[in-house]
Steps between C-alpha positions, in 0.01 A plus 500: 500500500153586623191337351218761483240358276356234743159521337635314202530186732123489568374151407857359493591194696819540696618192707160401660355852497269655241509871499147653536571871581757759578481700827736793546562653837715802594817292521427158347332323222298188583344244259169343597558142407306164507695202607440170327308374812253793459623737773519876401782702656671835448868412439781767482588538131875482568450167671333359185765652285787347688311161548502540885129422498398183314165419665278593794666230710280213378796333336685511828205352691478218249861395570426452883 
């Protein structure tokens, strides 16, 4: 199943990301997201959907 209405997720918190904007390219859809630490990144939408991306890496850095 493909999820096509990514704009409905704007303002939603998913894992440690808050979705700010949707950016569509020729082949992929990216979500511009803000991490809980304040860093803003473009994350591939499928990575958010499948929970492959949970933060910008700040949680990993905290463990070390």
